[in-house]
Backbone atoms as SQL, in Angstrom:
CREATE TABLE atoms (id INTEGER PRIMARY KEY, chain TEXT, resi INTEGER, resn TEXT, atom TEXT, x REAL, y REAL, z REAL);
INSERT INTO atoms VALUES
  (1, 'A', 1, 'UNK', 'N', 0.832, -1.179, 0.000),
  (2, 'A', 1, 'UNK', 'CA', 0.000, 0.000, 0.000),
  (3, 'A', 1, 'UNK', 'C', 0.878, 1.245, 0.000),
  (4, 'A', 2, 'UNK', 'N', 0.499, 2.149, -0.786),
  (5, 'A', 2, 'UNK', 'CA', 1.254, 3.397, -0.863),
  (6, 'A', 2, 'UNK', 'C', 0.404, 4.507, -0.243),
  (7, 'A', 3, 'UNK', 'N', 1.047, 5.292, 0.645),
  (8, 'A', 3, 'UNK', 'CA', 0.326, 6.359, 1.347),
  (9, 'A', 3, 'UNK', 'C', 0.102, 7.536, 0.423),
  (10, 'A', 4, 'UNK', 'N', -1.067, 8.123, 0.561),
  (11, 'A', 4, 'UNK', 'CA', -1.337, 9.344, -0.179),
  (12, 'A', 4, 'UNK', 'C', -2.194, 10.249, 0.700),
  (13, 'A', 5, 'UNK', 'N', -2.024, 11.553, 0.605),
  (14, 'A', 5, 'UNK', 'CA', -2.785, 12.465, 1.467),
  (15, 'A', 5, 'UNK', 'C', -4.268, 12.438, 1.120),
  (16, 'A', 6, 'UNK', 'N', -5.066, 12.749, 2.127),
  (17, 'A', 6, 'UNK', 'CA', -6.511, 12.795, 1.907),
  (18, 'A', 6, 'UNK', 'C', -6.862, 13.973, 1.024),
  (19, 'A', 7, 'UNK', 'N', -7.977, 13.834, 0.384),
  (20, 'A', 7, 'UNK', 'CA', -8.456, 14.932, -0.436),
  (21, 'A', 7, 'UNK', 'C', -8.996, 16.030, 0.463),
  (22, 'A', 8, 'UNK', 'N', -8.893, 17.241, 0.017),
  (23, 'A', 8, 'UNK', 'CA', -9.423, 18.372, 0.773),
  (24, 'A', 8, 'UNK', 'C', -10.934, 18.373, 0.624),
  (25, 'A', 9, 'UNK', 'N', -11.636, 18.538, 1.751),
  (26, 'A', 9, 'UNK', 'CA', -13.085, 18.515, 1.722),
  (27, 'A', 9, 'UNK', 'C', -13.666, 19.868, 1.333),
  (28, 'A', 10, 'UNK', 'N', -12.925, 20.922, 1.602),
  (29, 'A', 10, 'UNK', 'CA', -13.411, 22.269, 1.303),
  (30, 'A', 10, 'UNK', 'C', -12.570, 22.890, 0.194),
  (31, 'A', 11, 'UNK', 'N', -13.210, 23.710, -0.571),
  (32, 'A', 11, 'UNK', 'CA', -12.470, 24.425, -1.615),
  (33, 'A', 11, 'UNK', 'C', -11.717, 25.596, -0.982),
  (34, 'A', 12, 'UNK', 'N', -10.834, 26.201, -1.744),
  (35, 'A', 12, 'UNK', 'CA', -10.062, 27.342, -1.226),
  (36, 'A', 12, 'UNK', 'C', -10.981, 28.493, -0.845),
  (37, 'A', 13, 'UNK', 'N', -12.006, 28.722, -1.612),
  (38, 'A', 13, 'UNK', 'CA', -12.943, 29.812, -1.320),
  (39, 'A', 13, 'UNK', 'C', -13.691, 29.543, -0.011),
  (40, 'A', 14, 'UNK', 'N', -14.083, 28.298, 0.194),
  (41, 'A', 14, 'UNK', 'CA', -14.790, 27.950, 1.435),
  (42, 'A', 14, 'UNK', 'C', -13.861, 28.089, 2.642),
  (43, 'A', 15, 'UNK', 'N', -12.607, 27.644, 2.489),
  (44, 'A', 15, 'UNK', 'CA', -11.640, 27.788, 3.587),
  (45, 'A', 15, 'UNK', 'C', -11.383, 29.262, 3.894),
  (46, 'A', 16, 'UNK', 'N', -11.271, 30.088, 2.885),
  (47, 'A', 16, 'UNK', 'CA', -11.051, 31.526, 3.086),
  (48, 'A', 16, 'UNK', 'C', -12.247, 32.149, 3.801),
  (49, 'A', 17, 'UNK', 'N', -13.447, 31.733, 3.454),
  (50, 'A', 17, 'UNK', 'CA', -14.657, 32.240, 4.109),
  (51, 'A', 17, 'UNK', 'C', -14.674, 31.844, 5.587),
  (52, 'A', 18, 'UNK', 'N', -14.277, 30.626, 5.883),
  (53, 'A', 18, 'UNK', 'CA', -14.246, 30.152, 7.273),
  (54, 'A', 18, 'UNK', 'C', -13.228, 30.948, 8.076),
  (55, 'A', 19, 'UNK', 'N', -12.055, 31.162, 7.517),
  (56, 'A', 19, 'UNK', 'CA', -11.021, 31.937, 8.214),
  (57, 'A', 19, 'UNK', 'C', -11.505, 33.358, 8.451),
  (58, 'A', 20, 'UNK', 'N', -12.214, 33.920, 7.483),
  (59, 'A', 20, 'UNK', 'CA', -12.723, 35.285, 7.608),
  (60, 'A', 20, 'UNK', 'C', -13.771, 35.384, 8.721),
  (61, 'A', 21, 'UNK', 'N', -14.643, 34.398, 8.808),
  (62, 'A', 21, 'UNK', 'CA', -15.715, 34.416, 9.806),
  (63, 'A', 21, 'UNK', 'C', -15.288, 33.857, 11.161),
  (64, 'A', 22, 'UNK', 'N', -14.076, 33.351, 11.239),
  (65, 'A', 22, 'UNK', 'CA', -13.618, 32.715, 12.475),
  (66, 'A', 22, 'UNK', 'C', -13.646, 33.674, 13.661),
  (67, 'A', 23, 'UNK', 'N', -13.235, 34.907, 13.466),
  (68, 'A', 23, 'UNK', 'CA', -13.222, 35.892, 14.560),
  (69, 'A', 23, 'UNK', 'C', -14.621, 36.115, 15.112),
  (70, 'A', 24, 'UNK', 'N', -15.604, 36.233, 14.219),
  (71, 'A', 24, 'UNK', 'CA', -16.981, 36.475, 14.656),
  (72, 'A', 24, 'UNK', 'C', -17.488, 35.294, 15.492),
  (73, 'A', 25, 'UNK', 'N', -17.267, 34.101, 15.001),
  (74, 'A', 25, 'UNK', 'CA', -17.742, 32.923, 15.724),
  (75, 'A', 25, 'UNK', 'C', -16.954, 32.711, 17.015),
  (76, 'A', 26, 'UNK', 'N', -15.668, 33.061, 16.970),
  (77, 'A', 26, 'UNK', 'CA', -14.839, 32.911, 18.162),
  (78, 'A', 26, 'UNK', 'C', -15.371, 33.788, 19.296),
  (79, 'A', 27, 'UNK', 'N', -15.786, 35.008, 18.987),
  (80, 'A', 27, 'UNK', 'CA', -16.353, 35.894, 20.004),
  (81, 'A', 27, 'UNK', 'C', -17.629, 35.308, 20.583),
  (82, 'A', 28, 'UNK', 'N', -18.477, 34.753, 19.717),
  (83, 'A', 28, 'UNK', 'CA', -19.726, 34.155, 20.195),
  (84, 'A', 28, 'UNK', 'C', -19.442, 32.979, 21.123),
  (85, 'A', 29, 'UNK', 'N', -18.526, 32.102, 20.712),
  (86, 'A', 29, 'UNK', 'CA', -18.232, 30.922, 21.515),
  (87, 'A', 29, 'UNK', 'C', -17.531, 31.297, 22.819),
  (88, 'A', 30, 'UNK', 'N', -16.647, 32.299, 22.782),
  (89, 'A', 30, 'UNK', 'CA', -15.994, 32.760, 24.008),
  (90, 'A', 30, 'UNK', 'C', -17.015, 33.327, 24.983),
  (91, 'A', 31, 'UNK', 'N', -17.978, 34.076, 24.460),
  (92, 'A', 31, 'UNK', 'CA', -19.026, 34.627, 25.319),
  (93, 'A', 31, 'UNK', 'C', -19.841, 33.503, 25.952),
  (94, 'A', 32, 'UNK', 'N', -20.202, 32.501, 25.167),
  (95, 'A', 32, 'UNK', 'CA', -20.960, 31.362, 25.700),
  (96, 'A', 32, 'UNK', 'C', -20.137, 30.608, 26.741),
  (97, 'A', 33, 'UNK', 'N', -18.839, 30.448, 26.501),
  (98, 'A', 33, 'UNK', 'CA', -17.967, 29.773, 27.469),
  (99, 'A', 33, 'UNK', 'C', -17.898, 30.550, 28.779),
  (100, 'A', 34, 'UNK', 'N', -17.773, 31.881, 28.682),
  (101, 'A', 34, 'UNK', 'CA', -17.721, 32.699, 29.898),
  (102, 'A', 34, 'UNK', 'C', -19.023, 32.589, 30.681),
  (103, 'A', 35, 'UNK', 'N', -20.152, 32.598, 29.970),
  (104, 'A', 35, 'UNK', 'CA', -21.449, 32.480, 30.650),
  (105, 'A', 35, 'UNK', 'C', -21.575, 31.130, 31.349),
  (106, 'A', 36, 'UNK', 'N', -21.138, 30.057, 30.679),
  (107, 'A', 36, 'UNK', 'CA', -21.186, 28.732, 31.303),
  (108, 'A', 36, 'UNK', 'C', -20.262, 28.657, 32.512),
  (109, 'A', 37, 'UNK', 'N', -19.072, 29.242, 32.408),
  (110, 'A', 37, 'UNK', 'CA', -18.127, 29.229, 33.528),
  (111, 'A', 37, 'UNK', 'C', -18.689, 30.021, 34.705),
  (112, 'A', 38, 'UNK', 'N', -19.317, 31.151, 34.430),
  (113, 'A', 38, 'UNK', 'CA', -19.920, 31.965, 35.500),
  (114, 'A', 38, 'UNK', 'C', -21.059, 31.207, 36.176),
  (115, 'A', 39, 'UNK', 'N', -21.901, 30.546, 35.378),
  (116, 'A', 39, 'UNK', 'CA', -23.006, 29.765, 35.950),
  (117, 'A', 39, 'UNK', 'C', -22.468, 28.619, 36.802),
  (118, 'A', 40, 'UNK', 'N', -21.405, 27.967, 36.340),
  (119, 'A', 40, 'UNK', 'CA', -20.803, 26.869, 37.106),
  (120, 'A', 40, 'UNK', 'C', -20.218, 27.401, 38.421),
  (121, 'A', 41, 'UNK', 'N', -19.560, 28.562, 38.372),
  (122, 'A', 41, 'UNK', 'CA', -18.983, 29.158, 39.581),
  (123, 'A', 41, 'UNK', 'C', -20.077, 29.503, 40.589),
  (124, 'A', 42, 'UNK', 'N', -21.172, 30.077, 40.109),
  (125, 'A', 42, 'UNK', 'CA', -22.282, 30.432, 41.002),
  (126, 'A', 42, 'UNK', 'C', -22.859, 29.179, 41.641),
  (127, 'A', 43, 'UNK', 'N', -22.996, 28.120, 40.862),
  (128, 'A', 43, 'UNK', 'CA', -23.544, 26.864, 41.390),
  (129, 'A', 43, 'UNK', 'C', -22.598, 26.258, 42.429),
  (130, 'A', 44, 'UNK', 'N', -21.286, 26.322, 42.171),
  (131, 'A', 44, 'UNK', 'CA', -20.312, 25.755, 43.100),
  (132, 'A', 44, 'UNK', 'C', -20.264, 26.528, 44.413),
  (133, 'A', 45, 'UNK', 'N', -20.475, 27.838, 44.365),
  (134, 'A', 45, 'UNK', 'CA', -20.355, 28.657, 45.571),
  (135, 'A', 45, 'UNK', 'C', -21.686, 28.898, 46.262),
  (136, 'A', 46, 'UNK', 'N', -22.744, 28.275, 45.778),
  (137, 'A', 46, 'UNK', 'CA', -24.068, 28.481, 46.368),
  (138, 'A', 46, 'UNK', 'C', -24.084, 28.059, 47.842),
  (139, 'A', 47, 'UNK', 'N', -23.463, 26.948, 48.173),
  (140, 'A', 47, 'UNK', 'CA', -23.419, 26.476, 49.555),
  (141, 'A', 47, 'UNK', 'C', -22.654, 27.430, 50.456),
  (142, 'A', 48, 'UNK', 'N', -21.532, 27.924, 49.973),
  (143, 'A', 48, 'UNK', 'CA', -20.734, 28.867, 50.766),
  (144, 'A', 48, 'UNK', 'C', -21.507, 30.151, 51.025),
  (145, 'A', 49, 'UNK', 'N', -22.210, 30.620, 49.988),
  (146, 'A', 49, 'UNK', 'CA', -22.987, 31.845, 50.170),
  (147, 'A', 49, 'UNK', 'C', -24.123, 31.635, 51.164),
  (148, 'A', 50, 'UNK', 'N', -24.741, 30.457, 51.141),
  (149, 'A', 50, 'UNK', 'CA', -25.819, 30.173, 52.090),
  (150, 'A', 50, 'UNK', 'C', -25.272, 30.133, 53.514),
  (151, 'A', 51, 'UNK', 'N', -24.111, 29.510, 53.705),
  (152, 'A', 51, 'UNK', 'CA', -23.496, 29.472, 55.036),
  (153, 'A', 51, 'UNK', 'C', -23.122, 30.872, 55.514),
  (154, 'A', 52, 'UNK', 'N', -22.579, 31.681, 54.613),
  (155, 'A', 52, 'UNK', 'CA', -22.193, 33.045, 54.982),
  (156, 'A', 52, 'UNK', 'C', -23.423, 33.868, 55.368),
  (157, 'A', 53, 'UNK', 'N', -24.504, 33.708, 54.634),
  (158, 'A', 53, 'UNK', 'CA', -25.740, 34.429, 54.941),
  (159, 'A', 53, 'UNK', 'C', -26.291, 33.995, 56.291),
  (160, 'A', 54, 'UNK', 'N', -26.285, 32.684, 56.555),
  (161, 'A', 54, 'UNK', 'CA', -26.775, 32.175, 57.841),
  (162, 'A', 54, 'UNK', 'C', -25.911, 32.699, 58.985),
  (163, 'A', 55, 'UNK', 'N', -24.598, 32.742, 58.778),
  (164, 'A', 55, 'UNK', 'CA', -23.694, 33.247, 59.809),
  (165, 'A', 55, 'UNK', 'C', -23.974, 34.719, 60.100),
  (166, 'A', 56, 'UNK', 'N', -24.147, 35.509, 59.061),
  (167, 'A', 56, 'UNK', 'CA', -24.408, 36.942, 59.255),
  (168, 'A', 56, 'UNK', 'C', -25.746, 37.181, 59.948),
  (169, 'A', 57, 'UNK', 'N', -26.751, 36.382, 59.610),
  (170, 'A', 57, 'UNK', 'CA', -28.048, 36.511, 60.278),
  (171, 'A', 57, 'UNK', 'C', -27.929, 36.155, 61.756),
  (172, 'A', 58, 'UNK', 'N', -27.204, 35.085, 62.060),
  (173, 'A', 58, 'UNK', 'CA', -27.015, 34.671, 63.456),
  (174, 'A', 58, 'UNK', 'C', -26.247, 35.742, 64.229),
  (175, 'A', 59, 'UNK', 'N', -25.218, 36.288, 63.619),
  (176, 'A', 59, 'UNK', 'CA', -24.426, 37.333, 64.260),
  (177, 'A', 59, 'UNK', 'C', -25.281, 38.566, 64.541),
  (178, 'A', 60, 'UNK', 'N', -26.114, 38.956, 63.600),
  (179, 'A', 60, 'UNK', 'CA', -26.990, 40.116, 63.793),
  (180, 'A', 60, 'UNK', 'C', -27.991, 39.855, 64.914),
  (181, 'A', 61, 'UNK', 'N', -28.532, 38.639, 64.973),
  (182, 'A', 61, 'UNK', 'CA', -29.498, 38.341, 66.038),
  (183, 'A', 61, 'UNK', 'C', -28.818, 38.337, 67.405),
  (184, 'A', 62, 'UNK', 'N', -27.588, 37.834, 67.483),
  (185, 'A', 62, 'UNK', 'CA', -26.869, 37.844, 68.764),
  (186, 'A', 62, 'UNK', 'C', -26.511, 39.269, 69.189),
  (187, 'A', 63, 'UNK', 'N', -26.143, 40.108, 68.237),
  (188, 'A', 63, 'UNK', 'CA', -25.858, 41.508, 68.576),
  (189, 'A', 63, 'UNK', 'C', -27.117, 42.208, 69.078),
  (190, 'A', 64, 'UNK', 'N', -28.232, 41.938, 68.433),
  (191, 'A', 64, 'UNK', 'CA', -29.502, 42.522, 68.864),
  (192, 'A', 64, 'UNK', 'C', -29.868, 42.027, 70.261),
  (193, 'A', 65, 'UNK', 'N', -29.662, 40.742, 70.517),
  (194, 'A', 65, 'UNK', 'CA', -29.941, 40.179, 71.839),
  (195, 'A', 65, 'UNK', 'C', -29.073, 40.853, 72.901),
  (196, 'A', 66, 'UNK', 'N', -27.780, 41.009, 72.603),
  (197, 'A', 66, 'UNK', 'CA', -26.870, 41.646, 73.569),
  (198, 'A', 66, 'UNK', 'C', -27.261, 43.109, 73.797),
  (199, 'A', 67, 'UNK', 'N', -27.666, 43.802, 72.748),
  (200, 'A', 67, 'UNK', 'CA', -28.083, 45.192, 72.881),
  (201, 'A', 67, 'UNK', 'C', -29.349, 45.284, 73.748),
  (202, 'A', 68, 'UNK', 'N', -30.260, 44.334, 73.577),
  (203, 'A', 68, 'UNK', 'CA', -31.487, 44.332, 74.372),
  (204, 'A', 68, 'UNK', 'C', -31.228, 43.994, 75.837),
  (205, 'A', 69, 'UNK', 'N', -30.193, 43.226, 76.120),
  (206, 'A', 69, 'UNK', 'CA', -29.892, 42.809, 77.489),
  (207, 'A', 69, 'UNK', 'C', -28.963, 43.775, 78.224),
  (208, 'A', 70, 'UNK', 'N', -28.550, 44.851, 77.590),
  (209, 'A', 70, 'UNK', 'CA', -27.563, 45.761, 78.181),
  (210, 'A', 70, 'UNK', 'C', -28.053, 46.375, 79.491),
  (211, 'A', 71, 'UNK', 'N', -29.282, 46.848, 79.529),
  (212, 'A', 71, 'UNK', 'CA', -29.788, 47.472, 80.757),
  (213, 'A', 71, 'UNK', 'C', -29.864, 46.469, 81.893),
  (214, 'A', 72, 'UNK', 'N', -30.276, 45.253, 81.599),
  (215, 'A', 72, 'UNK', 'CA', -30.350, 44.222, 82.644),
  (216, 'A', 72, 'UNK', 'C', -28.952, 43.899, 83.162),
  (217, 'A', 73, 'UNK', 'N', -27.966, 43.822, 82.296),
  (218, 'A', 73, 'UNK', 'CA', -26.585, 43.559, 82.732),
  (219, 'A', 73, 'UNK', 'C', -26.077, 44.691, 83.606),
  (220, 'A', 74, 'UNK', 'N', -26.332, 45.943, 83.186),
  (221, 'A', 74, 'UNK', 'CA', -25.867, 47.082, 83.980),
  (222, 'A', 74, 'UNK', 'C', -26.528, 47.093, 85.353),
  (223, 'A', 75, 'UNK', 'N', -27.794, 46.717, 85.413),
  (224, 'A', 75, 'UNK', 'CA', -28.492, 46.675, 86.700),
  (225, 'A', 75, 'UNK', 'C', -27.889, 45.605, 87.595),
  (226, 'A', 76, 'UNK', 'N', -27.572, 44.450, 87.031),
  (227, 'A', 76, 'UNK', 'CA', -26.967, 43.374, 87.817),
  (228, 'A', 76, 'UNK', 'C', -25.547, 43.721, 88.263),
  (229, 'A', 77, 'UNK', 'N', -24.844, 44.524, 87.476),
  (230, 'A', 77, 'UNK', 'CA', -23.473, 44.905, 87.811),
  (231, 'A', 77, 'UNK', 'C', -23.414, 46.208, 88.607),
  (232, 'A', 78, 'UNK', 'N', -24.541, 46.683, 89.072),
  (233, 'A', 78, 'UNK', 'CA', -24.553, 47.894, 89.893),
  (234, 'A', 78, 'UNK', 'C', -24.263, 49.146, 89.094),
  (235, 'A', 79, 'UNK', 'N', -24.722, 49.235, 87.869),
  (236, 'A', 79, 'UNK', 'CA', -24.526, 50.423, 87.050),
  (237, 'A', 79, 'UNK', 'C', -23.232, 50.426, 86.265),
  (238, 'A', 80, 'UNK', 'N', -22.439, 49.389, 86.398),
  (239, 'A', 80, 'UNK', 'CA', -21.157, 49.301, 85.678),
  (240, 'A', 80, 'UNK', 'C', -21.417, 48.840, 84.245),
  (241, 'A', 81, 'UNK', 'N', -20.925, 49.617, 83.282),
  (242, 'A', 81, 'UNK', 'CA', -21.102, 49.280, 81.867),
  (243, 'A', 81, 'UNK', 'C', -19.866, 48.525, 81.388),
  (244, 'A', 82, 'UNK', 'N', -20.000, 47.213, 81.239),
  (245, 'A', 82, 'UNK', 'CA', -18.854, 46.397, 80.828),
  (246, 'A', 82, 'UNK', 'C', -18.527, 46.562, 79.345),
  (247, 'A', 83, 'UNK', 'N', -19.422, 47.162, 78.579),
  (248, 'A', 83, 'UNK', 'CA', -19.163, 47.382, 77.158),
  (249, 'A', 83, 'UNK', 'C', -18.342, 48.639, 76.899),
  (250, 'A', 84, 'UNK', 'N', -18.252, 49.537, 77.880),
  (251, 'A', 84, 'UNK', 'CA', -17.536, 50.795, 77.701),
  (252, 'A', 84, 'UNK', 'C', -16.041, 50.554, 77.883),
  (253, 'A', 85, 'UNK', 'N', -15.263, 50.857, 76.864),
  (254, 'A', 85, 'UNK', 'CA', -13.818, 50.641, 76.922),
  (255, 'A', 85, 'UNK', 'C', -13.125, 51.583, 77.898),
  (256, 'A', 86, 'UNK', 'N', -13.746, 52.701, 78.238),
  (257, 'A', 86, 'UNK', 'CA', -13.128, 53.649, 79.163),
  (258, 'A', 86, 'UNK', 'C', -13.132, 53.126, 80.596),
  (259, 'A', 87, 'UNK', 'N', -13.888, 52.090, 80.888),
  (260, 'A', 87, 'UNK', 'CA', -13.928, 51.526, 82.237),
  (261, 'A', 87, 'UNK', 'C', -12.767, 50.579, 82.508),
  (262, 'A', 88, 'UNK', 'N', -11.991, 50.284, 81.526),
  (263, 'A', 88, 'UNK', 'CA', -10.892, 49.339, 81.683),
  (264, 'A', 88, 'UNK', 'C', -9.571, 50.083, 81.774),
  (265, 'A', 89, 'UNK', 'N', -8.653, 49.534, 82.564),
  (266, 'A', 89, 'UNK', 'CA', -7.312, 50.082, 82.693),
  (267, 'A', 89, 'UNK', 'C', -6.369, 49.095, 82.017),
  (268, 'A', 90, 'UNK', 'N', -5.595, 49.597, 81.088),
  (269, 'A', 90, 'UNK', 'CA', -4.650, 48.726, 80.390),
  (270, 'A', 90, 'UNK', 'C', -3.242, 49.095, 80.804),
  (271, 'A', 91, 'UNK', 'N', -2.449, 48.089, 81.029),
  (272, 'A', 91, 'UNK', 'CA', -1.041, 48.292, 81.351),
  (273, 'A', 91, 'UNK', 'C', -0.224, 47.436, 80.405),
  (274, 'A', 92, 'UNK', 'N', 0.910, 47.970, 80.020),
  (275, 'A', 92, 'UNK', 'CA', 1.791, 47.242, 79.118),
  (276, 'A', 92, 'UNK', 'C', 2.992, 46.764, 79.911),
  (277, 'A', 93, 'UNK', 'N', 3.248, 45.489, 79.862),
  (278, 'A', 93, 'UNK', 'CA', 4.347, 44.885, 80.607),
  (279, 'A', 93, 'UNK', 'C', 5.328, 44.296, 79.604),
  (280, 'A', 94, 'UNK', 'N', 6.613, 44.630, 79.770),
  (281, 'A', 94, 'UNK', 'CA', 7.650, 44.105, 78.893),
  (282, 'A', 94, 'UNK', 'C', 8.585, 43.244, 79.722),
  (283, 'A', 95, 'UNK', 'N', 8.777, 42.016, 79.312),
  (284, 'A', 95, 'UNK', 'CA', 9.671, 41.095, 80.006),
  (285, 'A', 95, 'UNK', 'C', 10.881, 40.836, 79.127),
  (286, 'A', 96, 'UNK', 'N', 12.055, 40.901, 79.737),
  (287, 'A', 96, 'UNK', 'CA', 13.278, 40.578, 79.017),
  (288, 'A', 96, 'UNK', 'C', 13.912, 39.382, 79.689),
  (289, 'A', 97, 'UNK', 'N', 14.260, 38.394, 78.901),
  (290, 'A', 97, 'UNK', 'CA', 14.878, 37.182, 79.428),
  (291, 'A', 97, 'UNK', 'C', 16.188, 36.964, 78.693),
  (292, 'A', 98, 'UNK', 'N', 17.271, 36.785, 79.464),
  (293, 'A', 98, 'UNK', 'CA', 18.576, 36.505, 78.872),
  (294, 'A', 98, 'UNK', 'C', 18.680, 34.992, 78.745),
  (295, 'A', 99, 'UNK', 'N', 18.830, 34.521, 77.539),
  (296, 'A', 99, 'UNK', 'CA', 18.860, 33.083, 77.304),
  (297, 'A', 99, 'UNK', 'C', 20.228, 32.489, 77.597),
  (298, 'A', 100, 'UNK', 'N', 21.285, 33.169, 77.212),
  (299, 'A', 100, 'UNK', 'CA', 22.624, 32.650, 77.496),
  (300, 'A', 100, 'UNK', 'C', 23.622, 33.797, 77.407),
  (301, 'A', 101, 'UNK', 'N', 24.735, 33.605, 78.099),
  (302, 'A', 101, 'UNK', 'CA', 25.824, 34.574, 78.013),
  (303, 'A', 101, 'UNK', 'C', 27.100, 33.816, 77.718),
  (304, 'A', 102, 'UNK', 'N', 27.988, 34.448, 77.012),
  (305, 'A', 102, 'UNK', 'CA', 29.243, 33.806, 76.658),
  (306, 'A', 102, 'UNK', 'C', 30.327, 34.870, 76.685),
  (307, 'A', 103, 'UNK', 'N', 31.428, 34.544, 77.318),
  (308, 'A', 103, 'UNK', 'CA', 32.542, 35.489, 77.393),
  (309, 'A', 103, 'UNK', 'C', 33.669, 34.987, 76.516),
  (310, 'A', 104, 'UNK', 'N', 34.184, 35.864, 75.673),
  (311, 'A', 104, 'UNK', 'CA', 35.324, 35.547, 74.817),
  (312, 'A', 104, 'UNK', 'C', 36.473, 36.461, 75.210),
  (313, 'A', 105, 'UNK', 'N', 37.644, 35.887, 75.281),
  (314, 'A', 105, 'UNK', 'CA', 38.837, 36.668, 75.576),
  (315, 'A', 105, 'UNK', 'C', 39.474, 37.037, 74.241),
  (316, 'A', 106, 'UNK', 'N', 39.665, 38.337, 74.034),
  (317, 'A', 106, 'UNK', 'CA', 40.246, 38.825, 72.793),
  (318, 'A', 106, 'UNK', 'C', 41.630, 39.368, 73.116),
  (319, 'A', 107, 'UNK', 'N', 42.666, 38.940, 72.384),
  (320, 'A', 107, 'UNK', 'CA', 44.033, 39.415, 72.617),
  (321, 'A', 107, 'UNK', 'C', 44.397, 40.502, 71.686);
């Protein structure tokens, strides 16, 4: 058997037309690919977004609960507002520790 190349299925004019229209079709297909990728990303992150929303709702409800209980806490603490940062005294302590000492004699 002797090898021979396949015949061309398209004429030169048809190939030139395809090359000319390739940019137009490429834009359409790229747009469709981006839309599919975006839809896939939204579907993949749907669970994370639901968890984040639930967390934010829980946090807001706890903040509201704490805000509603503030007067009762102050009454139990004798008028002391534990939420006020000015009621706290902060001190800064610095500790220095010598790990090792070594003496070298230099002549």
